[in-house]
N, C-alpha and C positions, 0 to 999 in steps of 0.2 A: 504494500500500500504506500503510495506516494502522496504526501500532503504538503501543501504550500500555504504558509500563513503570512499575510501581508500586513505590515504596519504602515498606515497611511500618513501622509504629511498633514499636519494641522492646518486649518484655514489661515492662521496667522503665521505659519511656517516656524513657529516656536515649538520645540519638542522637548518633552520630558520622557523619562524612562517609561516604556509602555508596560505598566504593571499588570493590566488585565491579560495581555498577550503572554507575559512571562508566567502567570498562573496557569494558563491553558497549556503552554509547553510542558510545564512540570506535570500536569495531570495526564497528558498524553504519554509522556515517558513512563509513568507508572503503569500504563496499559501497553507498554512495549511498542509505542508508535513514536517515531522520531521525525518530526516535521522539518522541512526546510523553511528558512525565513527570508522574506524579501522586505528589507527595512527602507521604505521610501523616505522615512524621516532621517534617521541617523546616517544612512549610507547615501543620502541625496539621490535616490533613484527617481527617474521620471518614467512616463508611460512607455517610452521607447525601450528603456531598460527592462521593464516588465515584459514587454512584447518579445524581446530577445530571449529572456529567461524561459518564457512559455514555449517558444519555438524550439528550444534546445531539449526540453524535457517534457514528458507527459505526466500530468498529475491527476490522480484520481479525485482529489478534493482540493479546492482552493477556498480559503476563508479569510475574512477580515471583519473587524468591528468598526463602527463609526458613530459620530455625533450627528445631530440634525444639520448643522451648518456645513458638513462635509459631503452632503448628498450630491452636489454638482460634480465633485471630483470622483465620487463613487460611480456615477453614471458614465463618466469617461473611462474609468477603469473597467467597468463591465463591458463597454464596447470593445476594448482591447481583448478581454478574456473571450468574449463571444466570437471574435474574429480569429483569434489565435489558438484557443483551446476550447472549442465548443463541446467537446466530449467530457470535460471536467465538471464535476458537481460543485456548485458554488453555495457556500454556507455563510450567512451574514449574522452578525450579532452586535452587541453593544447597546448604548442608550437609545439610538435611533430606531433600530429594528425591535427592541424590546417594547418601546412605547406604541408603535404602530406597525406590527409585523405584517398584517395583510397588505397595507398600502406599500410598504417597502418591498415586499416580494413582487407585487405587480409592477411597481415603478422600476425596480432594478432588473427584474427577470431572473433573480437568484432562485435557487431550488429550495433552500431551507433557511428559515430564520430561527435562531436560538433565542428563546424567551425565558431566561432564567440564568442560573449559575453555570457558566460554560464548563467549569472544571469537572462538574458532575455529569453534565449532559453530553458534552462533545465526545469524550472517549466512547461512550455507549453508542452514540449516533454513528461514528465511523466504523465501529466493529460490528454493528447490526444494521448497516444501511441495506434496505431490502431491494431486491431486483424488481419486485412488485411494489410500486410506490404506494399502493393502498394498504400495505401491511406494515407500516411503521410501528415499532414497539417502543421507541424512545419517547419518554414523556418530556414535556417542556419545549416543544418545537411547533412551528407552523411550517407547512410545506405546500408547494405548488404543483398541481397537475394541470397543465395547459393554463386555462384562465380561472380555474377553481382553487381556492385556498382552504386547507384543512388544518385543524389543530388537534394535537394529541393530549391536550390538557396540561395542567400545571406540572412543572418538573420538580424533582427533589432539590432541596437546599441543604446547606451545611447548618445543622442545628448547633453543632459545636465547631466553631471556626478553627480550633486547634487541629482538627482533622485535615484541614486544607493543606496541601503541600506548600513548601516555601517556593517563591518564584524561581524560575530557572534562569538566574542571572547569567550563568556561564554561557548561555546560548546567544548572548547579545554582546555587541562591542561596547562594553561598559564605559570605556574611557570617552567615547563620543557623547554618551548621555550625561555623564557627570559634569559636563561643562555648563549646562543650562541651570541658571539659578534665579530665584526671586529675592528681592530685598527682604530682610536685612542681610541675607547672604551676599557674599562678594564673589568676584571672578576667581579669587584664590581658593574658594571653597570647593569641596568635592560634594556635590549636591545630589540627593537621592530622595525618592518618594516611597512611602509604604503606608499601610493601613493597619489600624488596631481594631476596627469594627466594620460592619456593613449595615446599610440602611440608616434610618433615622426614626426616633420615637415620636416626632412631631408631624403635623399634617398641614403645613403651610400650603395655601391654595395654588401657588405658582411653581411648586416643586413636583417632579415626577417621582412617585413612590413605587418602589419595587417590592422586595421581600421584607419580612419583618426585621426589626433591629436585633442584631446579634454582635457579640464581641469576642475577641481573643483574650486568653488569659494574660495578665501582666507579665508573667514569667516567659511566655512564648514570645511576646513582643520584645522583651529585653534580650532574649536569645537572638532574635533576628537582627536587632541593632548591633549586637556584639559581632555577629557574623559579617555584617556589612562593613564594620570597621576593620575587622581582621582581614577580609578578602580584598576590600576596595578602598580602605583608608577614608571612609566617609567622614566628613566633618559637619555636614548640615543635612537635616532630614525634614522634608515637608510631609506631615501626616495628612494623607488625602481623605481621611474620614469625613463624611458629611458632618459629623459632630464628635470630636474627640472628647469634649467636655459634656458628656451625656448626663452625668450626675457627679456630685461632689465625691462620693465614695469611689467611683470609677476613676476620676481624675487623680485623686490622691494615691490610689493603688498603683497606677502607672508610674507616677513620679517616684513612689517608694521603690518600685522594681528597678527603675533607672539608677537610683541612689545606691541600693543594696548591691547592684552589680558593678558599681563604680564606673558607670558609663559616662564618658566625657564627650559630649557632642552638643551641637546647638540645633534648635528646631523651631518650627512654626506649626500652629494648630488652628482649628476652628472651635470657637467657644460659644457660650450662651450667656446673655446679660442677666437672665433670671436664675442662673446657677452659680456663676463665679462669685468668689469672696476672697478676702485677704489670705485665708489659710491656703487656698488653692494657688493663689498668685505667688505666695512665698515658695511653695513647693515647686511650682513651674519654673520660677526664676532660678532657684537654686540648682535645678537639674538641666538648665540650658535653654529654656524657652525664651525666644527673642521676639516673637510676634504672635498675636492672636487676632483672628478675623471674627468679628461679631457681625452677623447679618442683621443690622438694625432696620433696614428696609424702608422705614418711613418715620417722619417726625410728627405724624398726626395719629393720636391714639385711636380714633375711630377707624382709620385705615388699618392700623395694626390688628385691631380686633376683627375687621372684615377678612383679612388674609389669614386669620387663625394663628397669628404669630405667638400669642401667649406671652407677650412681654409688655412692659410699660415704658413711657418716656423717662420716668424717674429711674427705672432700672438701667436704661441705656446710659444716662448721665453718670450714675454711680459706677457702673462697670468700666466705662472708658476712663473716667478719672482715676479709679483705683488701679487699673492696669498700667496706666502711664506713671503713676506714682511709684510703682514697683519697678520701673525701668524697662517695661516690655512695650514694644511697638504695637500699634493698633491699626487694623484696617476696618473700615465701616461701610460695607456695601449697602447701597440704597437704590430703590427702584421707584418709578412713577408710572401710573397708568391703570391702577385698579379701577373698576367701573364706577365707584363712588367718588373718585378723586376729582378735584377741581383746582383752581388757582390758589385757593386758601391752603389746601393740603400740600401743594407744591411749595408754597412759601414756608410752611411749617417745616418741611423737610430741608429746605435750603437753610433756614435759620438754625436748625439743629446741627446740620453738618458744619456750618461756619463756626458754631460755638465749640464743636469738638476738635476742630483743626487747631494745632498749636505751632505749626511750622517745622516740626521734626519729621513730618511725612516725606518720604523720598520722592513722591510725585503728588500732584493735586488730586483731591477727591472729587468725585462727580456723582450725579444722579443718573442712573441708566434707565432706559425704556423697558417697561414690562413686556416680556414675550410670552404669550399663552401657548406654551409647547403642548403638542398632543400628549395625552396621558395625564395631564394635570387637571385639577378641579376647575381652574380658571378657563382652560380650554373647553371643558365640557359646558361651562356656563356660556361661553361665547358662541358655541354651536347651538345651544338651546335657544339663545336670544337672537340667532340669525346674524351675529356679527362675523362669524366665520362659517362657511358652508360645510366644509369637511376637510380632510387631510390634504386633498389635492389643492384646495383653495389656500390652505395654510402655506404650503410649500411654494405655490405660485407667487404669493405675496412676500414670503420670508426673504429678507435681504441679509440676514446675519444678526447676531446678538447685539451688535453695536450700531445698527442702522434702523431708521424709522420704517416699521413694517405694519404695526397694528396700533389702533387707537380705540380702546374700549370705554373711554370716558365720554361725557356729553360735550366735551370741548371740540371745536373744529380742528381738523388736522393742522391747519395753519397756526392757530393759537397754541395748540399742544406743542408743536415743534419750536415755535418762536419763544414761548415762555420757558420751555425746558432749556433751550440754548442760553437765554438771558440768565436763568438761575445758575447754570454751570459757569458762565462767564464771571458772575459775581463771586461764586465760590472760589474760582481760580485766583481772582484778584486778592481775596482775603488770604489765601494760602501764600501767594507771592509776597505780600506785605509782611506776614508773620515770619516767613522764611528769611526775608532780607533783614528783618529786625534781629533774628537769632544770629545770623552770620556777621552782622555789624556789631553786635553787642558782645 
């Protein structure tokens, strides 16, 4: 059996280690399947390189995962595959296909979409791929027969994430991946990504929710950090968890494991303003945490309640101020465009963001546009209200996460865009003034 796994270039051409793909490689190896890799990101491959590779070898299966904004590149890749390797079975996965598997199968022409945890589903799928397409036994997939799409139902998940194999780092050109870093890491750092949990216990209306929230044991996490340091001399880790700080107990237990194992590294995490406190911040700082991202999302309490954020404006102020007081950098993502929003809520978000800026930020903060991604509650609302017709309509209008594509408010498109631009211009000016004051003082 010959299997080719492809790592696509990101839409912004910035690439971090492909953690999901590394987990899949590890799981396939456990099933005695040893795939080849085509790393369009790290190895700077283009479509001509893929075409050449496919023309030289015949693959039984070709697979890749992708995000929503990478669909245009996926369609070009599929054209190359269909032209060069039409006999290969194409299996897609990742957030895009998981959120809307039927649409993605029809749009791409792929054979199978994995809708679940690929480490468990993929090995079984490859070893039990039927000659009769109507006799699939693998759970957790959608598959296409001509124009019809079928589902085998929910797939198995790791109830205990410690059962999941460690990523197959050795299959990748690690030195190429370790060069990419986000502040406060520097170009001198050896930067890596990893996860301590999967899923999220919250239900914000703009997030795509997959499987239930589960986490790895602190000991297992500490062992992985130690291995990364031993094998690749990692100095900085970005914990990719949707929510590293899921509870006080969980956060302190991870910090305790880092300390007990005498791990010396720096890291950044995602936290929650309704969970963080001084005890956690002390533990985080003492074990190397240098940045926490708090998804504050809005400066208007009514909007926070509408999106089911389960946080308050007071908690936002307290969390950010406390975190900075402990010498930890803070990022504060914010979005605008919930159906109940107006110029007053935009102004409240602008004022909050300007109040939180202190000039130590490496780049100006801004307010992003809400994107109602398929699979999210806000997307379902938009379809129900006729603001988006269907998935085809979504992708026809979708210009990327940073471009104006959707307006779910009662504001006109012109006022929406102009007001958001004015707010962000004002935020940038405040940041520049505070930045200059710090540098001159």
